[in-house]
SERO-4910 file (N, C-alpha, C, O; in steps of 0.05 Angstrom, whole numbers):
BEGIN
 pado doro    nc1    nc2    nc3   cac1   cac2   cac3    cc1    cc2    cc3    oc1    oc2    oc3
  Unk    A    -21  -3080   2329      7  -3077   2328     17  -3063   2353      4  -3044   2361
  Unk    A     39  -3072   2364     50  -3058   2387     78  -3048   2380     92  -3060   2363
  Unk    A     86  -3028   2393    112  -3016   2389    129  -3016   2414    118  -3014   2436
  Unk    A    154  -3020   2411    173  -3020   2434    193  -2997   2429    205  -2996   2407
  Unk    A    196  -2980   2448    215  -2959   2445    244  -2970   2449    249  -2986   2467
  Unk    A    261  -2961   2431    289  -2967   2433    304  -2941   2439    303  -2923   2423
  Unk    A    316  -2941   2462    331  -2917   2470    360  -2919   2460    370  -2940   2454
  Unk    A    373  -2896   2459    401  -2897   2450    417  -2916   2468    415  -2917   2492
  Unk    A    433  -2932   2454    450  -2953   2467    436  -2978   2475    449  -2997   2485
  Unk    A    409  -2979   2472    395  -3005   2477    404  -3025   2455    408  -3017   2432
  Unk    A    408  -3049   2463    416  -3070   2445    392  -3085   2434    373  -3091   2449
  Unk    A    393  -3090   2408    372  -3106   2395    385  -3129   2381    402  -3126   2364
  Unk    A    377  -3153   2388    389  -3177   2377    374  -3185   2351    349  -3185   2351
  Unk    A    389  -3190   2330    378  -3200   2305    393  -3226   2297    417  -3228   2303
  Unk    A    379  -3244   2284    391  -3269   2276    399  -3267   2247    383  -3259   2230
  Unk    A    424  -3274   2241    434  -3273   2213    435  -3301   2201    443  -3319   2215
  Unk    A    427  -3304   2176    420  -3282   2158    393  -3270   2166    375  -3284   2175
  Unk    A    391  -3244   2162    367  -3229   2169    357  -3213   2145    371  -3209   2126
  Unk    A    332  -3204   2148    320  -3187   2127    337  -3162   2124    346  -3151   2145
  Unk    A    342  -3153   2100    361  -3132   2094    357  -3106   2110    377  -3093   2115
  Unk    A    333  -3099   2118    329  -3073   2131    331  -3074   2161    332  -3053   2174
  Unk    A    332  -3097   2174    332  -3098   2203    355  -3083   2216    350  -3066   2234
  Unk    A    379  -3087   2206    402  -3074   2217    399  -3043   2216    404  -3030   2236
  Unk    A    392  -3033   2193    389  -3004   2190    366  -2993   2206    368  -2970   2215
  Unk    A    345  -3008   2209    322  -2999   2225    331  -2995   2255    322  -2976   2268
  Unk    A    347  -3013   2264    357  -3011   2292    374  -2986   2295    372  -2971   2314
  Unk    A    392  -2982   2276    409  -2958   2276    392  -2933   2275    397  -2914   2290
  Unk    A    372  -2933   2258    354  -2910   2255    340  -2903   2281    335  -2880   2288
  Unk    A    333  -2924   2296    320  -2921   2322    340  -2914   2345    332  -2913   2368
  Unk    A    365  -2911   2338    387  -2904   2356    395  -2928   2374    407  -2924   2395
  Unk    A    388  -2952   2366    396  -2975   2381    422  -2986   2370    434  -2976   2351
  Unk    A    431  -3007   2383    457  -3020   2376    450  -3049   2367    442  -3065   2383
  Unk    A    454  -3055   2341    448  -3083   2332    468  -3103   2343    493  -3097   2344
  Unk    A    459  -3125   2352    475  -3147   2361    467  -3171   2343    444  -3181   2345
  Unk    A    486  -3180   2327    480  -3201   2307    489  -3228   2317    512  -3232   2325
  Unk    A    470  -3247   2317    477  -3275   2322    477  -3290   2295    457  -3290   2281
  Unk    A    500  -3301   2288    502  -3314   2262    494  -3343   2264    506  -3359   2279
  Unk    A    473  -3350   2249    465  -3378   2246    482  -3390   2224    487  -3378   2203
  Unk    A    491  -3414   2228    510  -3427   2210    497  -3447   2191    477  -3460   2199
  Unk    A    508  -3450   2168    498  -3469   2148    498  -3497   2159    478  -3512   2155
  Unk    A    519  -3505   2173    521  -3532   2184    499  -3538   2205    495  -3561   2212
  Unk    A    486  -3517   2215    464  -3521   2234    437  -3514   2220    418  -3506   2234
  Unk    A    436  -3515   2194    412  -3509   2178    402  -3480   2183    378  -3475   2183
  Unk    A    421  -3462   2188    415  -3434   2194    397  -3430   2218    382  -3411   2220
  Unk    A    400  -3448   2237    385  -3445   2262    405  -3438   2284    427  -3447   2285
  Unk    A    396  -3421   2302    413  -3415   2325    409  -3435   2347    389  -3450   2348
  Unk    A    428  -3437   2364    426  -3454   2388    419  -3437   2412    427  -3414   2413
  Unk    A    405  -3448   2431    398  -3433   2455    422  -3420   2468    420  -3397   2479
  Unk    A    445  -3433   2468    469  -3422   2480    478  -3397   2467    489  -3379   2480
  Unk    A    474  -3395   2440    481  -3371   2426    465  -3347   2435    475  -3325   2440
  Unk    A    439  -3351   2438    421  -3330   2446    427  -3322   2475    428  -3298   2482
  Unk    A    431  -3342   2492    437  -3336   2520    462  -3320   2523    463  -3301   2539
  Unk    A    483  -3326   2507    508  -3311   2508    505  -3282   2498    520  -3265   2506
  Unk    A    486  -3277   2481    483  -3250   2469    466  -3232   2487    468  -3208   2484
  Unk    A    450  -3243   2504    432  -3226   2521    449  -3214   2543    461  -3227   2559
  Unk    A    448  -3187   2544    463  -3171   2564    444  -3153   2578    420  -3152   2572
  Unk    A    454  -3137   2597    437  -3118   2612    424  -3097   2594    402  -3088   2599
  Unk    A    438  -3090   2572    427  -3070   2553    409  -3081   2532    399  -3066   2515
  Unk    A    404  -3108   2532    387  -3120   2512    358  -3110   2517    347  -3114   2539
  Unk    A    346  -3098   2497    319  -3088   2499    299  -3105   2483    276  -3107   2490
  Unk    A    309  -3117   2461    291  -3130   2443    306  -3152   2427    330  -3149   2422
  Unk    A    292  -3173   2420    302  -3193   2402    283  -3194   2378    259  -3199   2382
  Unk    A    293  -3190   2355    277  -3193   2331    279  -3222   2322    300  -3231   2312
  Unk    A    257  -3236   2326    256  -3264   2320    235  -3269   2299    211  -3267   2305
  Unk    A    243  -3274   2275    225  -3277   2253    223  -3307   2246    241  -3319   2235
  Unk    A    200  -3319   2252    196  -3347   2246    169  -3350   2232    148  -3344   2244
  Unk    A    167  -3360   2207    190  -3371   2192    209  -3349   2183    201  -3327   2175
  Unk    A    234  -3355   2185    255  -3336   2181    258  -3330   2151    257  -3348   2134
  Unk    A    263  -3305   2145    268  -3296   2118    296  -3286   2118    302  -3268   2133
  Unk    A    314  -3295   2102    311  -3309   2076    314  -3339   2078    312  -3352   2057
  Unk    A    319  -3351   2101    325  -3380   2101    300  -3397   2101    301  -3420   2091
  Unk    A    277  -3387   2111    253  -3402   2110    249  -3421   2133    228  -3435   2135
  Unk    A    268  -3423   2152    265  -3442   2174    246  -3430   2195    243  -3406   2197
  Unk    A    234  -3448   2210    217  -3439   2232    224  -3456   2257    236  -3477   2255
  Unk    A    217  -3445   2280    224  -3458   2305    199  -3471   2317    178  -3458   2318
  Unk    A    201  -3495   2325    179  -3510   2337    174  -3499   2365    192  -3487   2377
  Unk    A    151  -3504   2376    145  -3496   2403    163  -3508   2423    171  -3495   2443
  Unk    A    171  -3533   2419    189  -3547   2437    216  -3533   2438    227  -3528   2460
  Unk    A    227  -3525   2415    253  -3511   2415    250  -3483   2425    268  -3473   2439
  Unk    A    227  -3470   2420    222  -3443   2429    223  -3442   2460    234  -3424   2472
  Unk    A    212  -3462   2473    211  -3463   2502    239  -3467   2514    243  -3462   2538
  Unk    A    258  -3477   2498    285  -3481   2508    301  -3455   2508    323  -3453   2521
  Unk    A    292  -3434   2495    306  -3409   2493    306  -3395   2520    287  -3398   2535
  Unk    A    326  -3379   2526    327  -3365   2552    303  -3347   2555    294  -3333   2536
  Unk    A    292  -3346   2579    270  -3328   2585    242  -3340   2578    222  -3326   2582
  Unk    A    241  -3363   2567    215  -3375   2559    204  -3392   2581    183  -3404   2578
***
């Protein structure tokens, strides 16, 4: 297991819907949650453009849970490689 330090004002991106404790865990670590909302009409999957738009200079971490809970979707390797920074 590895740990990443989140400093005050560091941004942490989470995908919504997300596991109930993610938001509060970021606040507890003194980070700033940035929520990307996945929509029903896209099967609760985000688009690469959404992630790219959310990444800023203060982004420290992206919590990417695949298969995602509570929706159960997962991202294929092909789609993963399309995300910014891959």
